[in-house]
C-alpha positions in Angstrom: 89.0 117.7 107.4 86.9 114.6 106.7 86.8 115.4 102.9 90.6 115.8 102.8 91.1 112.5 104.7 88.7 110.7 102.3 90.5 112.1 99.2 93.9 111.1 100.5 92.6 107.6 101.3 91.2 107.3 97.8 94.6 108.3 96.3 96.3 105.7 98.5 94.1 102.9 97.4 96.0 102.4 94.1 99.4 103.8 95.1 102.3 101.5 94.5 103.2 101.5 98.2 99.8 100.1 99.1 99.8 97.4 96.4 100.6 94.6 98.8 98.0 95.6 101.4 95.5 96.1 98.5 95.8 92.6 97.2 95.8 91.0 100.6 92.7 92.9 101.7 90.8 92.4 98.4 91.7 88.8 98.2 90.7 87.9 101.7 87.4 89.9 101.5 86.4 88.1 98.3 87.3 84.7 99.8 85.3 85.3 102.9 82.3 86.5 100.9 82.5 83.4 98.7 82.6 81.2 101.8 79.6 83.1 103.3 77.7 82.8 100.0 78.0 79.0 99.9 77.3 78.8 103.7 74.1 80.8 103.2 73.0 78.8 100.2 73.6 75.4 101.8 71.8 76.6 105.0 68.9 77.8 102.9 68.7 74.5 101.0 69.0 72.4 104.1 66.8 74.2 106.6 64.4 76.5 104.7 63.6 74.8 101.4 62.2 71.6 103.1 59.9 73.7 105.2 58.7 75.7 102.1 58.1 72.5 100.1 56.1 71.1 103.0 53.6 74.0 102.7 53.3 73.9 99.0 51.5 70.8 97.5 52.7 69.3 94.3 52.0 71.9 91.6 50.3 71.1 88.3 52.4 71.4 85.1 51.0 74.8 84.2 52.1 76.3 87.5 55.7 75.3 87.1 56.7 78.9 86.6 56.1 79.5 90.3 59.2 77.5 91.0 61.2 79.8 88.8 59.8 82.9 90.6 60.5 81.4 94.0 64.1 80.6 92.9 64.6 84.2 91.7 63.2 85.6 95.0 65.4 83.2 97.0 68.5 84.3 95.0 67.6 88.0 95.7 67.2 87.2 99.4 70.6 85.4 99.5 72.2 88.4 97.7 70.6 90.8 100.2 71.9 88.7 103.1 75.4 88.7 101.6 75.2 92.5 101.2 74.3 92.9 104.9 77.2 90.7 105.8 79.7 92.9 103.9 79.9 95.3 106.8 80.9 92.6 109.4 83.3 91.1 106.8 84.9 94.5 106.4 85.3 94.7 110.2 87.1 91.4 110.6 89.4 91.8 107.5 90.3 95.3 108.6 91.3 94.1 112.0 93.9 91.8 110.4 95.4 94.2 107.9 94.8 97.7 109.5 98.3 97.9 110.7 99.7 97.1 107.3 97.6 99.9 105.7 98.4 102.3 108.5 102.1 101.7 108.3 102.1 102.4 104.6 100.1 105.6 105.0 102.3 106.8 107.9 105.5 106.3 105.9 104.1 107.8 102.7 102.3 110.8 104.0 103.8 111.4 107.5 107.5 110.5 107.2 108.5 113.0 109.9 106.0 111.8 112.6 106.8 109.2 115.1 105.7 105.8 113.7 102.7 104.0 115.1 103.0 100.7 117.0 101.2 97.7 115.5 98.8 95.8 117.7 99.9 92.3 118.6 98.3 89.7 116.3 96.5 88.0 119.2 95.0 91.3 120.4 94.1 92.2 116.8 92.3 89.0 116.2 90.3 89.3 119.5 89.4 92.9 118.7 88.3 91.9 115.2 86.1 89.1 116.5 84.5 91.5 119.1 84.0 94.1 116.4 82.5 91.4 114.1 79.9 90.5 116.7 79.0 94.1 117.4 78.5 94.8 113.7 76.5 91.7 113.2 74.1 92.7 116.0 73.9 96.3 114.6 73.1 95.1 111.1 70.4 92.6 112.5 68.7 95.7 114.0 69.0 97.4 110.6 67.6 94.3 108.9 64.5 94.4 111.1 63.9 97.9 109.9 64.6 96.9 106.3 60.9 96.8 105.2 59.9 100.1 106.8 59.8 102.7 104.0 61.9 105.7 104.7 63.7 104.1 107.6 65.5 101.2 106.0 68.2 103.2 104.1 68.6 105.6 107.0 69.0 102.7 109.4 71.7 101.2 107.3 73.8 104.4 107.2 73.3 105.3 110.8 74.2 101.8 112.2 77.2 101.3 109.9 78.3 104.9 110.1 78.4 104.8 113.9 79.9 101.3 114.3 82.5 101.5 111.4 83.5 105.0 112.3 84.0 104.2 116.0 86.0 101.0 115.5 88.1 102.1 112.6 89.0 105.4 114.4 89.9 103.5 117.6 92.0 101.0 115.6 93.9 103.9 114.0 94.3 105.8 117.3 95.6 102.8 119.2 98.7 102.8 117.1 99.8 105.9 118.9 97.7 105.8 122.1 96.8 103.4 124.8 93.4 101.6 124.5 91.8 103.8 127.1 93.2 107.0 125.6 92.1 106.0 122.1 88.5 105.4 123.4 88.5 108.8 125.2 89.9 110.5 122.2 87.2 109.0 120.0 84.5 110.1 122.5 86.0 113.6 122.5 85.6 113.8 118.7 82.5 111.6 118.4 80.6 113.9 116.0 83.5 114.1 113.6 84.2 110.4 113.8 80.5 109.6 113.2 80.4 111.8 110.1 83.6 110.1 108.8 81.8 106.8 109.5 78.9 107.9 107.3 81.5 108.4 104.5 82.7 104.8 105.0 79.0 103.6 105.0 78.5 105.5 101.7 81.6 103.8 100.3 80.3 100.4 101.5 77.0 101.0 99.6 78.8 101.2 96.2 78.8 97.8 94.5 82.2 96.3 93.6 84.1 99.3 95.0 82.8 98.3 98.5 85.2 95.3 98.3 87.9 97.8 99.1 86.1 99.2 102.1 88.7 97.9 104.7 91.5 99.6 102.8 89.6 102.9 102.3 88.3 103.0 105.9 91.7 102.3 107.5 93.4 105.0 105.4 90.7 107.5 106.1 90.8 107.1 109.8 94.6 107.2 109.9 94.5 110.6 108.1 91.6 111.8 110.3 93.4 110.9 113.5 96.5 112.7 112.3 94.5 115.8 111.4 92.6 115.9 114.7 95.8 115.4 116.7 97.5 118.2 114.9 94.6 120.5 115.3 94.3 119.8 119.0 98.1 120.4 119.5 97.7 123.7 117.6 94.7 124.7 119.8 96.6 123.8 122.9 99.6 125.8 121.9 97.4 128.9 121.1 95.7 128.6 124.5 99.1 128.5 126.3 100.4 131.5 124.4 97.4 133.5 125.5 
């Protein structure tokens, strides 16, 4: 079920119907990441560099290469920080465009099903901000475990798999259910949702392609919610017939 949902979501990434959502999602994700890059860089130069320079006395000419080494390490650190922020960025961008993606998927692949209802923009923004905060906290925990061999990669996948799976599934479910019912339905299928979240985390770990994570995750969870709902209806009908 998860594999089928992921394949359908991948096919929808470049479908003509999703072109508008594709460019909006990709463009905003890149813009936010560029803004964060400059924010991180300026913060580093303003607050961290003066402290570092205070601990390092004036170097002799022959040791100038240390400045280059430190600059390279600082760039790697900034890139790592930006990579860790990609998950929260995915969260907030998805909250703004999830309904656009879901509507396209529903019309394209489920034309005979009742259409979902878009979340009001105000509620979508509030939900995105809350999700952004939760993902930031989760990734800070993962960052603390970054330098523990054997745990760092596992922590990244577990944290993002759980958080992204939970929130994207609830976003998709809330198009057809109340907020409370969406949360209960996610809890009912928590194992399946978590495994689907791990697929999203895997997608998030692929450079360049991960810029499309909001689009891929939204489509995957719409397909998964549809599949689970249909399976539950079938199980219920079978139980009644018995």
